[in-house]
C-alpha positions as CSV (number, residue, x, y, z in Angstrom):
1,M,71.7,86.1,84.1
2,I,72.5,86.3,87.8
3,S,73.4,89.9,88.6
4,S,72.7,92.6,91.1
5,E,69.4,93.3,89.2
6,N,68.5,89.5,89.2
7,P,70.1,88.0,92.2
8,A,70.4,84.3,92.7
9,L,67.3,82.5,93.8
10,T,66.5,82.1,97.4
11,P,64.1,79.5,98.7
12,N,61.6,82.2,99.7
13,D,61.1,83.5,96.2
14,S,61.6,80.3,94.1
15,E,57.9,80.3,93.0
16,E,58.2,83.9,91.6
17,K,61.4,83.4,89.5
18,E,62.3,81.6,86.4
19,P,64.4,78.4,87.0
20,V,68.1,79.0,86.9
21,K,69.5,77.7,83.6
22,I,72.6,75.7,84.3
23,I,75.1,73.9,82.2
24,L,77.1,71.2,84.1
25,A,80.2,70.0,82.4
26,E,81.0,66.8,84.3
27,D,82.2,63.5,82.8
28,D,81.1,61.3,85.8
29,K,77.5,60.2,85.5
30,D,77.2,59.6,89.3
31,D,78.5,63.2,89.9
32,Q,76.0,64.6,87.4
33,E,73.1,62.8,89.3
34,L,74.5,63.9,92.7
35,F,74.6,67.5,91.5
36,I,71.0,67.5,90.1
37,D,69.7,65.7,93.2
38,A,71.4,68.2,95.5
39,L,69.9,71.1,93.6
40,D,66.5,69.5,94.1
41,A,67.1,68.9,97.8
42,A,68.3,72.5,98.1
43,D,65.0,73.7,96.7
44,L,66.7,75.6,93.9
45,P,64.5,75.6,90.8
46,S,66.7,74.9,87.8
47,E,67.0,73.6,84.4
48,V,70.2,71.6,84.1
49,T,71.9,70.6,80.8
50,T,74.8,68.2,81.2
51,V,77.8,67.7,78.9
52,E,80.7,65.3,79.4
53,N,83.8,67.3,78.5
54,G,85.0,70.8,77.7
55,Q,84.6,70.5,74.0
56,E,80.9,69.5,74.4
57,L,80.5,72.5,76.7
58,L,81.9,74.9,74.2
59,D,79.8,73.4,71.4
60,A,76.7,73.8,73.5
61,L,77.6,77.4,74.4
62,K,78.2,78.3,70.8
63,D,74.9,76.7,69.6
64,K,72.8,79.7,68.8
65,S,69.6,77.7,68.8
66,Q,69.9,77.6,72.6
67,S,69.9,80.7,74.9
68,D,73.0,81.2,77.1
69,P,72.8,79.6,80.6
70,D,72.6,81.7,83.7
71,I,75.6,79.9,85.2
72,I,78.1,77.2,84.2
73,F,79.6,74.6,86.5
74,I,82.8,73.0,85.1
75,D,84.6,70.0,86.4
76,I,88.4,70.6,86.1
77,N,89.4,67.0,85.2
78,M,87.6,65.9,82.1
79,P,88.6,64.0,78.9
80,V,88.9,65.5,75.4
81,K,89.2,69.1,76.7
82,G,89.7,69.7,80.4
83,G,87.9,72.3,82.5
84,K,90.7,74.8,82.7
85,Q,91.2,74.9,79.0
86,A,87.4,75.2,78.4
87,L,87.3,78.0,81.0
88,A,90.2,79.9,79.3
89,E,88.3,79.6,75.9
90,I,85.0,80.8,77.5
91,K,86.6,83.8,79.2
92,G,88.5,84.6,75.9
93,D,85.2,84.7,73.9
94,K,83.5,88.1,74.0
95,E,80.1,86.6,73.7
96,L,80.6,84.1,76.5
97,R,83.0,85.7,79.0
98,D,80.2,87.3,81.1
99,I,78.5,84.0,81.9
100,P,79.3,83.2,85.6
101,T,81.5,80.1,85.8
102,V,82.1,77.9,88.8
103,M,84.9,75.4,88.7
104,L,84.4,72.0,90.4
105,S,87.2,69.8,91.7
106,T,87.9,67.2,94.4
107,W,91.2,69.0,94.9
108,D,91.8,72.1,97.0
109,H,95.4,72.7,96.1
110,P,96.2,76.4,96.3
111,S,97.9,76.5,92.9
112,D,94.8,75.0,91.2
113,I,92.6,77.5,93.0
114,E,94.9,80.4,92.0
115,D,95.1,79.2,88.4
116,A,91.3,79.0,88.0
117,F,91.1,82.5,89.6
118,D,93.7,83.9,87.2
119,K,91.8,82.3,84.2
120,G,88.7,84.3,85.2
121,A,86.5,81.7,87.0
122,D,83.9,83.3,89.3
123,L,84.1,80.6,92.0
124,Y,86.1,77.5,92.7
125,V,84.1,74.8,94.6
126,Q,85.6,71.8,96.2
127,K,83.3,68.8,95.6
128,P,81.9,67.8,99.0
129,S,82.3,64.3,100.3
130,S,78.6,63.8,101.2
131,F,75.2,64.5,99.8
132,A,74.3,66.8,102.7
133,G,77.6,68.7,102.0
134,F,76.7,69.1,98.4
135,V,73.3,70.5,99.2
136,L,75.0,72.9,101.7
137,V,77.6,74.0,99.1
138,L,75.1,74.6,96.4
139,K,72.9,76.7,98.7
140,K,76.0,78.8,99.5
141,V,76.9,79.2,95.8
142,F,73.4,80.4,94.9
143,L,73.0,82.6,98.0
144,L,76.2,84.4,97.5
145,H,76.0,88.1,96.8
146,W,76.8,87.7,93.1
147,A,77.1,91.4,92.3
148,K,80.1,91.6,94.7
149,A,81.6,88.2,93.5
150,L,81.3,88.9,89.8
151,L,82.8,92.4,89.9
152,R,86.1,90.6,90.5
153,P,86.1,88.2,93.4
154,V,88.5,88.5,96.1
155,I,90.4,85.3,96.7
156,S,88.9,84.8,100.2
157,L,85.4,84.6,98.7
158,F,86.5,82.6,95.6
159,F,87.0,79.2,97.2
160,V,84.0,77.4,98.6
161,S,84.1,74.0,100.2
162,E,82.1,72.1,102.8
163,K,84.8,72.8,105.3
164,N,84.7,76.6,105.0
165,I,80.9,76.9,105.3
166,S,79.4,76.9,108.8
167,R,76.2,74.8,109.1
168,G,74.4,78.0,110.3
169,D,74.9,79.6,106.8
170,S,72.5,77.3,105.0
């Protein structure tokens, strides 16, 4: 679990740490590949499990033959069970609620961001429009000071997009 005791990986210590175990709930195969390729390009050692909707995500999380992931990335707009509904169920489950959750969306509408914040998401990431932007955003997500963010993020640190990250932060 990413915490103040086990902070997110940085490129300098990637050989010393276990890979970050990630579940990506994303129905678009191209976006799944882009996410995984961007993690590789960002030099973030990880093990990614992909699911295609919120119901598959919940089923995977409740599968006791698998250990809990370190972090979950959830696309908001998915078939069967959408990301916001899956988020609400995760945060309502005492065994799952402490797993860091990052909402992914192409939209940056304030009401969507506030709704995800209110439902307990730890971050809201606007999907970048370029591969380089995706690499930059993922680096930012994993280099955030998670202890501060997970104690209850302030809204100004909650929304991450390619536009609000300066290129010098990477």
